[in-house]
C-alpha positions as CSV (number, residue, x, y, z in Angstrom):
1,M,-6.9,-8.5,0.0
2,K,-9.4,-5.9,-1.1
3,L,-10.0,-2.5,0.5
4,E,-12.6,-2.7,3.2
5,Q,-14.5,0.4,4.2
6,T,-15.5,0.4,7.8
7,K,-16.9,2.7,10.5
8,I,-15.0,2.4,13.7
9,A,-17.5,4.5,15.7
10,S,-20.3,2.0,14.9
11,Y,-18.1,-1.0,15.6
12,L,-16.9,0.3,19.0
13,N,-20.1,2.1,19.8
14,T,-18.3,5.4,20.7
15,K,-17.2,8.5,18.8
16,V,-13.8,8.5,20.6
17,S,-11.8,5.4,21.3
18,V,-8.3,4.9,22.8
19,L,-7.1,1.3,22.5
20,N,-3.9,-0.3,23.7
21,R,-3.5,-3.2,21.3
22,I,-1.3,-6.2,22.0
23,E,-1.5,-8.9,19.3
24,P,0.7,-11.6,17.8
25,F,0.8,-9.4,14.7
26,F,-1.3,-6.5,13.3
27,Q,-4.5,-8.1,12.2
28,A,-6.5,-5.3,10.6
29,P,-7.0,-5.7,6.8
30,F,-6.3,-3.1,4.2
31,H,-9.1,-0.7,5.0
32,S,-10.4,2.9,5.3
33,H,-12.9,4.6,7.6
34,P,-14.3,8.1,8.1
35,E,-12.7,8.5,11.6
36,L,-9.4,10.2,12.0
37,E,-6.7,7.9,13.5
38,L,-3.5,8.4,15.6
39,V,-1.3,5.3,15.6
40,Y,1.8,4.9,17.9
41,V,3.7,1.6,17.4
42,K,5.4,0.5,20.6
43,E,6.6,-2.9,19.4
44,S,7.0,-4.7,16.1
45,Y,8.2,-3.9,12.6
46,G,7.3,-4.4,9.0
47,K,5.9,-2.3,6.2
48,R,2.9,0.1,6.2
49,I,0.8,1.2,3.3
50,I,-0.9,4.6,3.7
51,G,-2.6,6.0,0.6
52,N,-0.1,5.6,-2.2
53,S,2.9,5.4,0.2
54,V,4.8,2.2,1.1
55,M,7.2,2.6,4.0
56,P,8.9,0.5,6.7
57,F,7.8,0.9,10.3
58,E,9.5,0.1,13.5
59,P,9.0,0.8,17.3
60,G,8.4,4.5,17.8
61,D,6.7,5.0,14.5
62,M,3.8,7.4,14.9
63,V,1.3,8.6,12.2
64,F,-1.9,10.7,12.1
65,L,-4.4,9.8,9.4
66,G,-7.3,11.8,8.1
67,S,-10.6,10.4,7.0
68,D,-10.9,7.6,4.5
69,I,-7.2,7.1,3.8
70,P,-6.7,3.4,2.9
71,H,-4.1,1.9,5.2
72,V,-2.6,-1.3,6.6
73,W,0.3,-2.4,8.8
74,L,2.0,-5.6,7.6
75,N,4.4,-7.3,10.0
76,D,7.5,-9.1,8.8
77,E,7.1,-12.8,8.1
78,K,8.5,-13.8,11.5
79,Y,5.5,-12.4,13.3
80,Y,3.2,-15.0,11.5
81,Q,5.2,-18.0,12.7
82,G,3.7,-18.1,16.3
83,I,6.9,-17.1,18.1
84,E,5.6,-16.4,21.6
85,D,8.0,-13.5,22.6
86,L,7.0,-11.5,19.5
87,K,4.1,-9.1,19.7
88,A,2.6,-6.2,17.9
89,N,2.0,-3.5,20.5
90,S,0.4,-0.2,19.7
91,I,-1.8,2.6,21.0
92,V,-4.5,3.7,18.6
93,V,-6.8,6.7,18.9
94,Y,-10.0,6.9,16.7
95,F,-12.3,9.9,16.7
96,H,-14.7,11.5,14.3
97,K,-14.2,15.2,13.6
98,D,-18.0,15.7,14.0
99,I,-17.6,15.3,17.8
100,F,-16.6,19.0,17.9
101,G,-19.5,20.3,16.0
102,P,-19.5,22.7,13.0
103,T,-19.2,25.9,15.1
104,F,-15.9,24.6,16.5
105,Y,-14.2,24.9,13.1
106,E,-15.4,28.4,12.6
107,L,-13.6,29.7,15.7
108,K,-10.5,31.8,15.1
109,E,-8.8,29.9,18.0
110,T,-9.2,26.5,16.3
111,Q,-8.0,27.3,12.8
112,K,-4.7,25.5,13.3
113,I,-6.5,22.3,14.4
114,N,-8.9,22.6,11.4
115,E,-5.9,22.9,9.1
116,L,-4.3,19.9,10.8
117,F,-7.3,17.8,10.0
118,V,-7.2,18.9,6.4
119,Q,-3.5,18.1,6.0
120,A,-4.0,14.8,7.7
121,G,-5.7,13.8,4.5
122,K,-2.1,13.3,3.2
123,G,-1.2,11.2,6.2
124,I,1.3,12.7,8.7
125,S,4.4,11.0,10.1
126,I,5.2,12.5,13.6
127,I,8.9,12.7,14.4
128,G,11.4,14.3,16.8
129,K,10.6,15.8,20.2
130,T,6.9,15.9,19.3
131,N,6.9,12.2,18.8
132,K,8.3,11.6,22.3
133,Q,6.0,14.2,23.9
134,I,2.9,12.7,22.3
135,A,4.0,9.1,23.1
136,K,4.1,10.0,26.8
137,K,0.6,11.6,26.6
138,L,-0.8,8.6,24.8
139,E,0.5,6.3,27.6
140,K,-1.5,8.4,30.1
141,L,-4.5,8.7,27.8
142,V,-5.0,4.9,27.8
143,A,-5.8,5.0,31.5
144,K,-8.2,8.0,31.3
145,K,-12.0,7.8,31.2
146,D,-15.0,9.8,30.2
147,F,-14.4,13.5,29.7
148,E,-10.7,13.2,30.6
149,V,-10.2,11.4,27.3
150,I,-11.6,14.4,25.4
151,V,-9.3,16.8,27.4
152,G,-6.3,14.5,26.7
153,L,-7.1,14.3,23.0
154,F,-7.4,18.1,22.8
155,E,-3.9,18.5,24.4
156,I,-2.4,16.1,21.8
157,L,-4.1,17.8,18.9
158,S,-2.9,21.2,20.2
159,I,0.7,20.0,20.4
160,L,0.5,18.5,17.0
161,S,-1.1,21.5,15.3
162,D,1.7,23.8,16.6
163,S,4.6,21.3,15.8
164,Q,7.0,21.4,12.9
165,D,8.0,17.8,13.6
166,K,5.7,16.5,10.8
167,I,6.4,14.8,7.5
168,Y,3.6,14.3,5.0
169,I,3.3,10.7,3.9
170,N,1.6,11.4,0.5
171,D,2.0,14.4,-1.8
172,E,-1.7,15.0,-2.1
173,I,-4.7,14.9,0.1
174,Y,-6.5,11.6,-0.4
175,S,-10.1,11.5,-1.3
176,L,-12.6,8.8,-1.9
177,M,-12.5,9.7,-5.6
178,Q,-8.8,8.6,-5.7
179,K,-9.3,5.0,-4.9
180,D,-6.2,3.4,-6.3
181,S,-6.5,-0.3,-7.1
182,K,-2.7,-0.4,-7.6
183,V,-2.2,0.2,-3.9
184,D,-4.6,-2.7,-3.2
185,R,-2.6,-4.8,-5.6
186,L,0.7,-3.9,-3.9
187,S,-0.8,-5.1,-0.6
188,E,-1.5,-8.5,-2.3
189,V,2.1,-8.6,-3.6
190,F,3.6,-7.9,-0.1
191,Q,1.5,-10.6,1.5
192,Y,2.4,-13.1,-1.2
193,V,6.2,-12.3,-0.9
194,N,6.1,-12.6,2.9
195,K,4.6,-16.1,2.6
196,N,6.6,-17.3,-0.4
197,Y,10.0,-15.7,-0.4
198,K,11.7,-19.1,0.3
199,K,10.8,-20.3,-3.2
200,N,11.6,-19.0,-6.7
201,I,9.2,-16.2,-7.6
202,S,9.2,-15.2,-11.2
203,L,8.1,-11.8,-12.5
204,E,5.3,-13.6,-14.4
205,E,4.1,-15.2,-11.2
206,I,4.1,-12.1,-9.1
207,A,2.5,-10.0,-11.9
208,S,-0.3,-12.6,-12.0
209,V,-0.8,-12.0,-8.2
210,A,-1.4,-8.4,-9.0
211,N,-3.6,-9.3,-12.0
212,M,-1.3,-7.3,-14.3
213,T,1.0,-8.0,-17.2
214,R,4.7,-8.3,-16.4
215,T,5.5,-5.0,-18.0
216,S,2.7,-3.1,-16.3
217,F,3.6,-4.7,-13.0
218,C,7.3,-3.8,-13.2
219,R,6.4,-0.2,-14.0
220,M,3.8,0.1,-11.2
221,F,6.1,-1.5,-8.6
222,R,9.0,0.8,-9.4
223,V,6.8,3.9,-9.3
224,K,5.2,3.0,-6.0
225,T,8.3,1.7,-4.2
226,K,11.2,3.4,-5.9
227,K,12.9,0.0,-6.5
228,N,12.4,-3.0,-8.8
229,F,10.7,-6.1,-7.6
230,V,13.8,-8.3,-7.8
231,D,15.7,-6.0,-5.4
232,Y,12.7,-5.9,-3.1
233,L,12.6,-9.8,-3.0
234,H,16.3,-9.9,-2.2
235,E,15.8,-7.4,0.6
236,I,13.1,-9.5,2.2
237,R,15.3,-12.6,1.9
238,I,18.4,-11.0,3.2
239,S,16.4,-9.5,6.1
240,N,15.2,-12.9,7.1
241,A,18.7,-14.3,6.7
242,C,20.0,-11.7,9.2
243,K,17.5,-12.9,11.7
244,L,18.6,-16.5,11.2
245,L,22.3,-15.5,11.5
246,L,21.6,-13.7,14.8
247,E,19.2,-16.2,16.4
248,T,20.3,-19.7,15.2
249,D,23.4,-21.7,14.8
250,K,22.5,-23.0,11.3
251,S,25.2,-23.2,8.7
252,M,25.5,-20.7,5.8
253,S,24.2,-23.3,3.4
254,E,21.1,-24.0,5.5
255,I,20.3,-20.3,5.9
256,A,20.9,-19.7,2.2
257,Y,18.4,-22.5,1.3
258,E,15.8,-21.4,3.9
259,C,15.9,-17.9,2.4
260,G,15.4,-18.9,-1.2
261,Y,19.0,-19.2,-2.5
262,K,20.1,-22.4,-4.2
263,T,23.8,-22.0,-3.4
264,A,25.8,-20.5,-0.5
265,S,28.0,-18.6,-3.0
266,N,25.0,-16.8,-4.6
267,F,23.7,-16.0,-1.1
268,N,27.1,-14.6,0.0
269,K,27.3,-12.5,-3.1
270,L,23.9,-11.0,-2.7
271,F,24.2,-10.5,1.0
272,K,27.3,-8.5,0.5
273,K,25.6,-6.4,-2.2
274,F,22.8,-5.4,0.1
275,K,24.6,-5.3,3.4
276,R,28.1,-4.4,2.2
277,I,29.6,-7.1,4.4
278,T,29.6,-10.9,4.1
279,P,27.2,-13.1,6.2
280,S,30.1,-14.2,8.3
281,E,31.2,-10.6,9.0
282,F,27.7,-9.7,9.9
283,K,27.5,-12.5,12.4
284,N,30.9,-11.7,13.9
285,S,30.0,-8.0,14.2
286,A,27.1,-9.0,16.4
287,G,29.5,-10.9,18.7
288,I,28.3,-14.3,17.7
289,S,30.9,-17.0,17.2
């Protein structure tokens, strides 16, 4: 999955777009574009890659992205299995900073918004009261038309520029000169694991997916994710095991096998390591007999 550079304005034939997306799963590829983007996830969960950051996302996740930051939202494996009651629901706003014109950024009154756009080059996670406040305005913005959309966007940007409820996603402002093939490789790795976690995945195999040597891959994966690949693979397997424990009446042996473990004892041992309770205790704690 290679980085795709797109232009949202050309595709949608407008400089400002407000979309309420309801899909079986997030379908956009790993991509970048010159437009700024505000994303509010209403439903679904998985992992998102933004610049050099790899983080989980869940309902309520909200981020503001500057121009040309590579990004992708990858849903958990369950979303690709065609389960009808699962959906990826989000509100996304795209706009090009040029809509305001160069004089706009020279005004004393707009310096905070100008600074916001610059810092958005790191990617911004919006949290706390600001998250809830903007979420309500986004719900209303979807129904607005014409100039009302511009006014609503201004209100949101004003709130965001004054808020302290912001966490920078990357340490540095991303630029086109920083294209990082390792981020692209990580995206390939996550996709591969989501599809193949049920089978044995060796370090040699996953390193070849990233087109790297085993040593280079292990080093890169730890730097980018702050964990080793084997632990990440177990986390994916255990996460899927939790879903099976909650939603099916399959035996422990069946669940162990479906999640890539050859024996129930090994499954129990690793489940307790990552969840601090046994699979049976996890199931009982959810009130499932």
